[in-house]
N, C-alpha and C positions, 0 to 999 in steps of 0.2 A: 246161813250167815252171808251178808252181802258186804262188799268192799267197793269203795269208789276211789279212784286215783286219777291224777292229772299232773302234768309237769308245770303248768303255770307260765311257761315260756313260749308256748306254741305260736301265739300271734306275733310276738316280737321276732322270733326266728324265721317265721314264714315271710315276714316283711324284709328280712335281710337276704334270705336265700330259699325261695320257695321249693325249688327242685331238690336241693340238698336236704332240706328239712323234711320233706315228704319221704325221701329215700331213707333217711335215718329213722324216721318214725316207723316205716314199714319193716326195717331190719329189726328194730327193738321189739315191735309187736310180734314178729315171728318167734323170737326168743321167749317173750313172756307168754304168748299163747300156748306154747308147748309146755311151759311150767304150770300154767293154769290147768291144762288137761291132765298132766301128771298128778296133780293134787286133787283131782275130781271136781274141779271147778268148771263153770260155764260162763261165757260172755253173755251178759244181758243186754248191754247197750254201749255204743261208742259215741263220743262227742269230740271230734277233732283229736286232741291228744289225750282225752280222758276216757276211762273205761269204768263200767259198773259190772262187777263180777259177783257170782253167787257160788257158794261152797256148801257141801253137805254138813260141815261142822266148823266151829271156831278154830279148832286145832288145824284142820286142813287149810283154812284161810291164813292163819298166822304162819304156818310152815311155808306156804306158797309165797307170802309177802317177804319172808326172810330169804328164800331162794331167789326171788326176783331181785332184791336189793344186792345180794351177793354177786349174782351174775352181771348185773348192770354196772356194779363198781369195777368189775374186771373188764367189761366191754369199753367203758368210758376211759379207762387208763391206757 
């Protein structure tokens, strides 16, 4: 199972604060990369703020997506 994700705000935010946006993206990726690994996934490709991930099963992919959304909601608040 493959999942693609992106924020859609990367270009606008980079234009406003390149250093801060790059730092935030690195921090968020550190969190999400760990969750992907915990769910048996692997990073296939990155494109700026986008990622293509591969998981051994649909269940692993969905559980990881839920975990990422839960953690990011806490981080953003």
